[in-house]
C-alpha positions as CSV (number, residue, x, y, z in Angstrom):
1,X,-38.8,86.3,-12.0
2,X,-41.0,83.8,-13.8
3,X,-43.8,86.4,-14.2
4,X,-41.4,88.9,-15.7
5,X,-40.1,86.3,-18.1
6,X,-43.6,85.3,-19.2
7,X,-44.6,88.9,-19.5
8,X,-41.6,89.6,-21.8
9,X,-42.5,86.6,-24.1
10,X,-46.2,87.5,-24.2
11,X,-45.2,91.1,-25.1
12,X,-43.0,89.8,-27.9
13,X,-45.8,87.6,-29.1
14,X,-48.3,90.4,-29.3
15,X,-45.8,92.6,-31.0
16,X,-45.1,89.9,-33.6
17,X,-48.9,89.5,-34.1
18,X,-49.1,93.3,-34.7
19,X,-46.5,93.2,-37.3
20,X,-48.0,90.1,-39.0
21,X,-51.5,91.6,-39.1
22,X,-50.1,94.9,-40.5
23,X,-48.3,93.0,-43.2
24,X,-51.3,90.9,-44.1
25,X,-53.5,94.0,-44.3
26,X,-51.0,95.7,-46.6
27,X,-51.2,92.8,-49.0
28,X,-54.6,94.1,-50.1
29,X,-52.9,97.2,-51.5
30,X,-49.7,95.4,-52.7
31,X,-51.5,92.8,-54.8
32,X,-52.7,93.8,-58.2
33,X,-56.3,94.9,-58.5
34,X,-58.5,96.8,-56.1
35,X,-58.3,96.6,-52.4
36,X,-62.0,96.0,-52.1
37,X,-61.7,92.8,-54.2
38,X,-58.6,91.7,-52.5
39,X,-60.1,92.0,-49.0
40,X,-63.5,90.7,-49.8
41,X,-62.9,88.2,-52.6
42,X,-65.7,89.7,-54.7
43,X,-64.5,90.2,-58.2
44,X,-65.9,93.0,-60.4
45,X,-68.6,94.1,-57.9
46,X,-71.4,96.3,-59.2
47,X,-72.0,99.8,-57.9
48,X,-74.3,98.6,-55.1
49,X,-72.0,95.8,-54.0
50,X,-69.0,98.2,-54.1
51,X,-70.7,100.7,-51.8
52,X,-71.6,98.0,-49.4
53,X,-68.1,96.5,-49.4
54,X,-66.6,100.0,-49.0
55,X,-68.7,100.5,-45.9
56,X,-68.0,97.0,-44.6
57,X,-64.2,97.3,-44.8
58,X,-64.2,101.1,-44.0
59,X,-62.3,101.8,-47.3
60,X,-63.8,105.3,-47.4
61,X,-62.0,106.1,-44.1
62,X,-58.3,106.4,-43.1
63,X,-55.9,103.5,-43.2
64,X,-55.9,103.2,-39.4
65,X,-59.7,102.7,-39.4
66,X,-59.4,100.2,-42.3
67,X,-56.7,98.3,-40.3
68,X,-58.9,98.0,-37.2
69,X,-61.8,97.0,-39.3
70,X,-59.6,94.3,-40.9
71,X,-58.6,93.0,-37.4
72,X,-62.2,92.8,-36.3
73,X,-63.1,90.8,-39.4
74,X,-60.1,88.5,-38.8
75,X,-61.3,87.8,-35.2
76,X,-64.8,87.2,-36.4
77,X,-63.7,84.6,-39.0
78,X,-64.4,86.8,-42.0
79,X,-61.2,86.3,-44.0
80,X,-62.8,87.1,-47.4
81,X,-63.9,84.8,-50.2
82,X,-61.6,82.7,-52.4
83,X,-61.5,83.9,-56.1
84,X,-61.3,80.4,-57.4
85,X,-63.8,78.5,-55.3
86,X,-66.2,81.2,-54.2
87,X,-66.1,79.8,-50.7
88,X,-65.0,81.6,-47.5
89,X,-61.2,81.5,-47.0
90,X,-61.5,80.7,-43.3
91,X,-63.6,77.6,-44.1
92,X,-60.8,76.4,-46.4
93,X,-58.2,76.9,-43.7
94,X,-60.3,75.1,-41.1
95,X,-60.8,72.2,-43.4
96,X,-57.2,71.9,-44.7
97,X,-54.9,73.0,-41.8
98,X,-55.4,69.8,-39.7
99,X,-53.9,67.8,-42.5
100,X,-50.8,70.0,-42.5
101,X,-50.5,69.8,-38.7
102,X,-50.9,66.0,-38.8
103,X,-48.1,65.6,-41.4
104,X,-45.7,67.9,-39.6
105,X,-46.5,66.3,-36.2
106,X,-45.7,62.8,-37.4
107,X,-42.6,64.0,-39.2
108,X,-41.5,65.6,-35.9
109,X,-42.1,62.4,-34.0
110,X,-39.9,60.5,-36.5
111,X,-37.2,63.2,-36.2
112,X,-37.1,62.9,-32.4
113,X,-37.1,59.1,-32.4
114,X,-34.2,58.9,-34.9
115,X,-32.3,62.2,-34.5
116,X,-31.9,62.4,-30.7
117,X,-30.6,58.8,-30.2
118,X,-28.4,59.2,-33.2
119,X,-26.9,62.4,-31.8
120,X,-26.3,60.8,-28.4
121,X,-24.6,57.8,-30.1
122,X,-22.4,60.1,-32.2
123,X,-21.3,62.0,-29.1
124,X,-20.7,58.9,-27.0
125,X,-18.4,57.5,-29.7
126,X,-16.9,60.9,-30.7
127,X,-14.2,60.6,-33.5
128,X,-14.9,56.9,-33.8
129,X,-16.7,54.8,-36.5
130,X,-20.3,55.4,-35.2
131,X,-19.6,59.1,-35.1
132,X,-18.3,59.2,-38.6
133,X,-21.3,57.2,-39.9
134,X,-23.9,59.4,-38.1
135,X,-22.2,62.6,-39.3
136,X,-22.1,61.4,-42.9
137,X,-25.8,60.5,-42.8
138,X,-26.7,63.8,-41.2
139,X,-24.7,65.7,-43.8
140,X,-26.5,63.9,-46.6
141,X,-29.9,64.6,-45.0
142,X,-29.2,68.3,-44.7
143,X,-27.8,68.6,-48.2
144,X,-30.4,66.6,-50.0
145,X,-33.3,68.7,-51.5
146,X,-36.6,67.2,-50.2
147,X,-38.3,67.5,-53.6
148,X,-35.5,65.4,-55.2
149,X,-35.6,62.8,-52.4
150,X,-39.4,62.7,-52.7
151,X,-39.2,61.9,-56.4
152,X,-36.6,59.2,-55.9
153,X,-38.7,57.5,-53.2
154,X,-41.8,57.7,-55.4
155,X,-39.9,56.0,-58.2
156,X,-38.6,53.2,-56.0
157,X,-41.4,52.4,-53.6
158,X,-44.4,53.5,-55.6
159,X,-43.6,53.0,-59.3
160,X,-41.0,50.2,-59.2
161,X,-41.9,48.1,-56.1
162,X,-45.5,49.2,-55.7
163,X,-45.4,49.0,-51.9
164,X,-46.7,52.4,-51.1
165,X,-49.2,54.8,-52.7
166,X,-47.9,58.0,-54.2
167,X,-50.6,60.6,-53.4
168,X,-53.5,61.4,-51.1
169,X,-54.3,60.7,-47.5
170,X,-56.4,57.5,-47.9
171,X,-57.7,55.3,-50.7
172,X,-60.9,56.3,-52.5
173,X,-62.5,53.1,-51.4
174,X,-62.7,54.2,-47.8
175,X,-65.2,56.8,-46.6
176,X,-64.1,58.3,-43.3
177,X,-66.4,60.6,-41.3
178,X,-64.6,64.0,-40.9
179,X,-64.7,64.6,-37.1
180,X,-61.4,66.2,-36.2
181,X,-59.6,66.6,-39.5
182,X,-56.8,64.3,-38.5
183,X,-57.2,61.2,-40.6
184,X,-55.8,58.6,-38.1
185,X,-57.9,60.0,-35.2
186,X,-61.0,60.1,-37.3
187,X,-60.5,56.4,-38.3
188,X,-60.0,55.3,-34.7
189,X,-63.0,57.1,-33.3
190,X,-65.3,56.2,-36.2
191,X,-67.9,53.4,-36.2
192,X,-67.0,52.0,-39.6
193,X,-66.7,48.2,-40.1
194,X,-63.5,48.4,-42.1
195,X,-61.6,50.4,-39.4
196,X,-58.5,48.2,-39.5
197,X,-58.1,48.2,-43.2
198,X,-58.7,51.9,-43.4
199,X,-56.1,52.6,-40.7
200,X,-53.5,50.4,-42.5
201,X,-54.2,52.2,-45.8
202,X,-53.9,55.7,-44.1
203,X,-50.6,54.7,-42.6
204,X,-49.3,53.6,-46.0
205,X,-50.3,56.9,-47.5
206,X,-48.6,58.7,-44.6
207,X,-45.3,56.9,-44.7
208,X,-43.5,58.5,-47.7
209,X,-44.6,62.1,-47.0
210,X,-43.6,61.7,-43.4
211,X,-40.2,60.2,-44.1
212,X,-39.4,62.9,-46.8
213,X,-40.5,65.7,-44.5
214,X,-38.6,64.3,-41.5
215,X,-35.3,64.1,-43.4
216,X,-34.1,67.7,-42.8
217,X,-35.2,68.1,-39.1
218,X,-33.8,64.7,-38.3
219,X,-30.4,65.7,-39.6
220,X,-30.5,69.0,-37.7
221,X,-31.6,67.4,-34.4
222,X,-28.9,64.8,-34.8
223,X,-26.1,67.4,-35.1
224,X,-27.6,69.6,-32.4
225,X,-28.0,66.7,-30.0
226,X,-24.4,65.7,-30.6
227,X,-23.1,69.2,-29.9
228,X,-25.2,69.5,-26.8
229,X,-24.1,66.2,-25.5
230,X,-20.4,66.9,-26.2
231,X,-20.8,70.2,-24.3
232,X,-22.2,68.4,-21.3
233,X,-19.6,65.6,-21.5
234,X,-16.8,68.2,-21.2
235,X,-18.2,69.4,-17.8
236,X,-16.1,68.9,-14.6
237,X,-18.7,66.6,-13.0
238,X,-18.6,64.3,-16.0
239,X,-14.8,64.1,-15.7
240,X,-15.2,63.3,-12.0
241,X,-17.7,60.5,-12.9
242,X,-15.1,59.0,-15.3
243,X,-12.5,59.2,-12.6
244,X,-14.8,57.2,-10.3
245,X,-14.8,54.4,-12.9
246,X,-18.4,54.8,-14.3
247,X,-18.9,53.3,-17.7
248,X,-19.8,55.3,-20.8
249,X,-23.4,54.1,-20.6
250,X,-23.7,55.1,-16.9
251,X,-22.3,58.5,-17.6
252,X,-24.7,59.2,-20.4
253,X,-27.8,57.9,-18.8
254,X,-27.2,59.0,-15.2
255,X,-25.5,62.4,-15.6
256,X,-25.2,63.7,-19.2
257,X,-28.6,62.9,-20.8
258,X,-30.8,65.1,-18.6
259,X,-28.7,68.2,-19.0
260,X,-28.0,67.6,-22.7
261,X,-31.7,67.3,-23.6
262,X,-32.7,70.6,-22.1
263,X,-31.4,72.8,-25.0
264,X,-32.9,70.3,-27.5
265,X,-36.4,71.1,-26.3
266,X,-36.2,74.6,-27.8
267,X,-34.7,73.2,-31.0
268,X,-37.6,70.7,-31.4
269,X,-40.0,73.6,-31.3
270,X,-38.0,75.5,-33.9
271,X,-37.9,72.4,-36.1
272,X,-41.7,72.0,-35.8
273,X,-42.2,75.5,-37.2
274,X,-39.7,74.7,-40.0
275,X,-41.7,71.6,-40.8
276,X,-44.8,73.7,-41.5
277,X,-43.0,75.6,-44.2
278,X,-41.3,72.5,-45.7
279,X,-44.7,70.7,-45.7
280,X,-45.9,73.0,-48.5
281,X,-43.4,71.4,-50.9
282,X,-44.1,67.9,-49.6
283,X,-47.9,68.4,-50.0
284,X,-47.6,69.5,-53.6
285,X,-45.4,66.5,-54.5
286,X,-47.6,63.9,-52.8
287,X,-51.0,65.6,-53.4
288,X,-51.5,65.9,-49.7
289,X,-54.7,67.9,-49.1
290,X,-53.2,70.4,-46.7
291,X,-53.0,74.2,-46.5
292,X,-49.6,74.2,-48.1
293,X,-50.8,72.6,-51.4
294,X,-53.9,74.9,-51.3
295,X,-51.6,78.0,-50.8
296,X,-49.3,77.0,-53.7
297,X,-52.4,76.5,-56.0
298,X,-53.7,79.8,-54.9
299,X,-50.5,81.5,-55.9
300,X,-50.7,79.9,-59.3
301,X,-54.3,81.0,-59.7
302,X,-53.6,84.5,-58.3
303,X,-56.2,84.0,-55.7
304,X,-55.2,87.0,-53.5
305,X,-57.7,86.5,-50.6
306,X,-56.6,82.9,-50.3
307,X,-52.9,83.9,-50.4
308,X,-53.4,86.4,-47.6
309,X,-55.3,83.9,-45.5
310,X,-52.8,81.1,-46.1
311,X,-49.8,83.3,-45.3
312,X,-51.5,84.6,-42.2
313,X,-52.2,81.1,-41.0
314,X,-48.8,79.7,-41.6
315,X,-47.0,82.7,-40.2
316,X,-49.2,82.8,-37.1
317,X,-48.5,79.1,-36.4
318,X,-44.7,79.5,-36.8
319,X,-44.8,82.4,-34.3
320,X,-46.8,80.4,-31.8
321,X,-44.6,77.4,-32.2
322,X,-41.4,79.4,-31.6
323,X,-42.7,81.3,-28.6
324,X,-44.1,78.2,-27.0
325,X,-40.8,76.3,-27.5
326,X,-38.9,79.2,-25.9
327,X,-41.3,79.4,-22.9
328,X,-41.2,75.7,-22.4
329,X,-37.4,75.6,-22.6
330,X,-36.9,78.4,-20.1
331,X,-39.6,77.0,-17.7
332,X,-37.6,73.7,-17.6
333,X,-34.2,75.3,-17.4
334,X,-34.1,78.2,-14.8
335,X,-30.4,78.9,-15.7
336,X,-31.5,79.9,-19.2
337,X,-34.3,82.0,-17.9
338,X,-31.9,83.9,-15.6
339,X,-29.4,84.4,-18.4
340,X,-32.1,85.8,-20.6
341,X,-32.6,88.5,-17.9
342,X,-28.9,89.2,-17.8
343,X,-28.4,87.3,-14.6
344,X,-26.4,84.2,-13.7
């Protein structure tokens, strides 16, 4: 049963990869300009370069041959050359994507720490003052555009109070060796003398982007956790526990919490993929040097190879996050796995 479930999910994963790669390949023909330039990043090639590129990307053959040649280049790390920088697109992605992952990961941690307890509190005091307060805050969080919230927080905490920096990952005074691409990890494993000061400065730079990015998924997790907990609290065994005289705290911690958290695992994975897309807006506002800001700038500059590479990276990560969350949820919850096969 478990093998069949994993086989289904892996089949779905490879099918999605097939569609994603086909779409990315088609962008070379959908973008303005010649396919040879959009694939390679070489603008206005001379006749000798054109012949070499035509042979390299099999552009003188059928579309099927071109597609398989494109796939081979992708696996070999040859994603073309950026129009604007003249550097390989894959090198840009390797350099910038860890910053995006770092920002999304910390925002997800904040969302879990705040959203899950808030949802449990709201369910435990259903239709009471705590429930109304949590629901109001969650509604505000879902309804507030993150770009507007970011600008308000910048005005208050950066321009007016001067407590936090408004852009970048770390101050210009600190030179951190780039080992992993994750700024906090790089600081901790470095041998610099000013490690403590650099770590404090990096956390200050990370605070506002993380809070802004975490607003929407925190609100979603709060409402989802509340609904999941209320569903569990309505089960017969919970009513039996109440009849035995257990307190609200004992019912939540001993009986309801474990079963209520299982559906939330899948939702957390879905929110992580959502954070990757929302991070593009946050990175632009806070000048966070991640793949989102780079992709937006590439769109403005009409850098078609960079756009293709950026979309491929973001889409691939979203697919992986969703599939991984689905597999983890079903591995921890056999009932869901059986229901997904049409069995109970």
